[in-house]
C-alpha positions in Angstrom: -139.7 -41.2 4.6 -137.6 -38.5 6.2 -139.2 -39.3 9.6 -138.1 -43.0 9.2 -134.6 -41.9 8.4 -134.5 -39.7 11.5 -135.8 -42.6 13.7 -133.2 -44.9 12.3 -130.5 -42.4 12.8 -131.5 -41.8 16.4 -131.6 -45.5 17.1 -128.1 -45.9 15.6 -126.9 -43.1 17.8 -128.4 -44.6 20.9 -126.7 -48.0 20.2 -123.4 -46.2 19.6 -123.7 -44.5 23.0 -124.6 -47.7 24.7 -121.7 -49.5 23.0 -119.3 -46.7 24.2 -120.7 -47.0 27.8 -120.2 -50.8 27.8 -116.6 -50.5 26.4 -115.9 -47.8 29.0 -117.3 -50.0 31.7 -115.0 -52.8 30.7 -112.0 -50.5 30.5 -112.6 -49.1 34.0 -113.2 -52.4 35.6 -110.8 -54.8 33.7 -108.3 -53.2 31.4 -107.1 -50.3 33.5 -106.7 -52.4 36.7 -104.7 -55.0 34.7 -102.5 -52.2 33.3 -102.0 -50.8 36.8 -100.8 -54.2 38.0 -98.4 -54.5 35.1 -97.0 -51.0 35.7 -96.6 -51.5 39.4 -95.0 -55.0 39.0 -92.4 -53.7 36.5 -91.7 -50.3 38.0 -88.2 -51.4 38.8 -87.8 -53.3 35.6 -87.6 -57.0 34.9 -84.9 -57.5 37.6 -87.1 -56.0 40.3 -90.1 -58.2 39.2 -88.0 -61.3 39.3 -86.6 -60.4 42.7 -90.1 -60.1 44.1 -91.4 -63.3 42.5 -88.3 -65.3 43.4 -88.4 -64.5 47.1 -88.6 -67.9 49.0 -92.0 -67.2 50.5 -93.4 -65.8 47.2 -92.1 -68.7 45.1 -93.3 -71.3 47.6 -96.8 -69.7 47.7 -97.0 -69.7 43.9 -95.9 -73.3 43.6 -98.3 -74.5 46.4 -101.2 -72.6 44.7 -100.5 -74.1 41.3 -100.2 -77.6 42.9 -103.4 -77.5 45.0 -105.4 -75.8 42.2 -104.4 -78.6 39.8 -105.3 -81.3 42.3 -108.7 -79.7 43.0 -109.4 -79.3 39.2 -108.6 -83.0 38.5 -110.6 -84.4 41.4 -113.6 -82.1 40.8 -113.4 -82.9 37.1 -113.8 -86.6 37.7 -116.3 -86.3 40.6 -118.2 -83.5 38.9 -118.7 -85.6 35.7 -119.9 -88.5 37.9 -122.3 -86.3 39.8 -123.7 -84.6 36.7 -124.3 -88.0 35.1 -126.1 -89.3 38.2 -128.3 -86.2 38.5 -129.3 -86.3 34.8 -129.6 -90.0 34.1 -131.0 -91.4 37.3 -134.2 -90.7 39.4 -134.0 -91.1 43.2 -135.7 -89.5 46.3 -134.3 -86.1 47.1 -132.8 -85.5 43.7 -134.2 -82.0 43.4 -132.9 -81.0 46.8 -129.4 -82.5 46.0 -129.4 -80.7 42.6 -130.2 -77.4 44.4 -127.5 -78.1 47.0 -124.8 -78.2 44.3 -124.9 -74.4 44.0 -124.5 -73.9 47.8 -120.8 -73.0 47.5 -121.8 -70.1 45.2 -124.3 -68.8 47.7 -122.3 -68.7 51.0 -119.2 -66.7 51.8 -116.0 -68.7 51.3 -114.9 -67.9 54.9 -118.0 -69.7 56.1 -117.0 -72.7 53.9 -113.7 -72.8 55.7 -115.4 -72.7 59.1 -117.7 -75.5 58.0 -114.7 -77.6 57.2 -113.0 -76.8 60.5 -116.1 -77.7 62.4 -116.2 -81.2 60.7 -112.5 -82.0 60.2 -110.7 -79.7 62.7 -108.6 -81.0 65.6 -111.5 -80.6 68.1 -114.1 -82.5 66.0 -114.8 -86.2 66.3 -113.8 -86.9 62.7 -110.7 -84.8 63.2 -109.7 -86.8 66.2 -110.3 -90.1 64.4 -108.2 -88.9 61.4 -105.4 -87.8 63.7 -105.4 -91.3 65.3 -104.4 -92.5 61.8 -101.7 -89.9 61.5 -103.8 -87.7 59.1 -104.3 -84.0 59.9 -106.7 -81.9 57.8 -106.6 -78.5 59.5 -103.6 -76.3 58.8 -102.1 -78.9 56.5 -101.9 -79.5 52.7 -105.0 -81.8 52.7 -107.0 -79.0 54.3 -106.2 -76.6 51.5 -107.2 -79.1 48.8 -110.4 -79.9 50.7 -111.3 -76.2 50.9 -110.7 -75.7 47.2 -112.8 -78.8 46.4 -115.7 -77.4 48.3 -115.7 -73.9 46.8 -115.1 -75.1 43.2 -117.4 -78.2 43.3 -120.2 -76.8 41.2 -118.2 -75.7 38.1 -117.8 -79.1 36.3 -121.3 -80.2 37.3 -122.9 -77.1 35.9 -120.8 -77.3 32.8 -121.6 -80.9 32.0 -125.2 -81.1 33.1 -126.8 -79.0 30.4 -125.0 -80.9 27.7 -126.2 -84.2 29.1 -129.8 -82.9 29.4 -129.9 -81.9 25.7 -127.9 -84.9 24.4 -129.7 -87.3 22.0 -130.2 -90.6 24.0 -131.0 -92.6 20.9 -127.3 -93.3 20.4 -127.1 -94.9 23.9 -130.2 -96.9 23.2 -128.6 -98.2 20.0 -125.6 -99.3 22.0 -127.8 -101.0 24.6 -129.6 -102.9 21.8 -126.3 -104.1 20.5 -125.5 -105.6 24.0 -123.4 -102.8 25.5 -123.4 -102.3 29.3 -124.2 -98.9 30.8 -120.5 -98.3 31.4 -119.5 -99.3 27.8 -122.3 -97.0 26.4 -121.1 -94.1 28.5 -117.4 -94.6 27.7 -117.8 -95.2 24.0 -120.8 -93.0 23.1 -121.6 -90.4 25.8 -118.2 -89.4 27.1 -116.6 -88.3 23.8 -119.3 -85.7 23.4 -118.8 -84.5 27.0 -115.0 -83.9 26.7 -115.2 -80.2 25.8 -117.7 -79.5 28.6 -115.6 -81.4 31.1 -112.5 -79.5 30.1 -114.5 -76.3 30.4 -115.5 -77.2 34.0 -111.9 -78.2 34.8 -110.4 -74.9 33.5 -113.0 -72.9 35.4 -112.3 -74.8 38.5 -108.5 -74.3 38.1 -108.9 -70.5 37.6 -111.2 -70.2 40.6 -108.9 -72.2 42.8 -105.9 -70.0 41.9 -107.6 -67.0 43.4 -109.3 -68.6 46.5 -108.7 -66.7 49.7 -111.6 -66.8 52.3 -111.8 -70.6 52.9 -108.1 -71.2 52.6 -107.1 -68.6 55.1 -109.3 -70.2 57.7 -108.3 -73.8 57.0 -104.6 -73.5 56.0 -103.3 -71.4 58.9 -101.2 -69.1 56.6 -97.8 -70.8 57.5 -95.1 -69.3 55.2 -93.2 -71.9 53.1 -95.7 -74.5 54.1 -99.5 -73.7 53.8 -99.4 -70.1 52.6 -101.1 -69.8 49.2 -100.5 -67.0 46.8 -103.7 -65.0 47.5 -102.9 -65.1 51.2 -99.3 -64.1 50.5 -100.5 -61.1 48.5 -102.8 -60.0 51.3 -99.9 -60.3 53.8 -97.6 -58.2 51.6 -100.2 -55.5 51.3 -100.6 -55.5 55.1 -96.8 -55.1 55.3 -96.9 -52.2 52.9 -95.0 -54.1 50.2 -97.3 -53.2 47.4 -94.7 -54.0 44.7 -94.1 -57.5 46.0 -97.9 -58.1 46.2 -98.5 -56.9 42.7 -95.7 -58.9 41.2 -97.2 -62.2 42.6 -100.6 -61.0 41.5 -99.3 -60.4 38.0 -98.1 -64.0 37.8 -101.6 -65.2 38.9 -103.1 -62.8 36.3 -101.0 -64.3 33.5 -101.9 -67.8 34.5 -105.6 -66.9 34.6 -105.4 -65.2 31.2 -103.9 -68.4 29.7 -106.7 -70.4 31.2 -109.3 -68.1 29.8 -107.8 -68.4 26.3 -107.9 -72.2 26.6 -111.5 -71.9 27.8 -112.5 -69.8 24.8 -110.8 -72.3 22.5 -112.7 -75.2 24.1 -115.9 -73.2 23.8 -115.2 -72.8 20.1 -114.7 -76.5 19.8 -118.0 -77.2 21.5 -119.8 -74.7 19.3 -118.4 -76.3 16.1 -119.3 -79.8 17.4 -122.8 -78.6 18.2 -123.3 -77.4 14.6 -121.9 -80.6 13.1 -123.6 -83.0 15.4 -126.8 -83.4 13.4 -124.8 -84.7 10.4 -122.3 -86.8 12.3 -122.1 -90.6 12.1 -121.4 -92.3 15.4 -119.8 -95.8 15.4 -120.4 -98.4 18.1 -117.3 -100.4 18.0 -117.1 -104.2 18.4 -114.4 -103.7 21.1 -117.0 -102.0 23.3 -119.7 -104.6 22.7 -118.5 -108.2 22.9 -119.8 -110.5 20.3 -121.1 -107.8 18.0 -119.9 -106.6 14.6 -118.9 -103.0 14.2 -121.8 -101.0 12.8 -122.7 -97.3 12.3 -125.8 -95.5 13.1 -126.5 -92.3 11.2 -128.1 -89.4 13.0 -130.2 -87.1 11.0 
């Protein structure tokens, strides 16, 4: 009995040590750097922080970053949902290869992504010359920044939605089909409501990633102040100019925005977890407005 108590005590001590190591690791890599940015940003008080952030080039880079990140998040939210649905619900030649290709932006350096876009849409490329003939320029312009962000953030919504679609009970869709619903009606009325938390998760991850993108944007955007200079590139330029306080002030704004996004993401994850627990007992209604000529009826799921 005494030996068992000693073993249990040793195991508890080991787990306490491991817990302390894990907490220390988080403190060193996350908490302390965040505290350092906060201290450096406000070393001259709130007035100094506002002076740095409200510099014309700094403010323009923040506004541009928020705008292009929002645009990329919305576009990839819609297209990512569509791509995930096609990959899960349909069978076609090359599906496995296409599914593996989705993760390519995670595997290659972002600067390479920018060079890929320049090779296809740059001024010297055939497609670039055709677009310029219509008065549309991609490289070193606003559309190029959005395109770069779309490429590097493409997988987030797909990989957030795909597992949910794969584990979703398809009997509800089949009920809708037997009642005369089209595939679009079944998707919109039955499938999509269950996917909303996953789509929002993918969109928030896309937005957070787009806020911090540097490698692909610096190649495509051209780093023109007040025009195509995003916040991450502005921070790099300020560090190169030995203006550490100005760089950390803009970085602190991006940090706050990212923290807000993470809080929203955790809230959405909680919603998805609660919905997953309640789903076995939920009752799904197929409404008559979705299925012409049919009465509203309910199908219980046990």
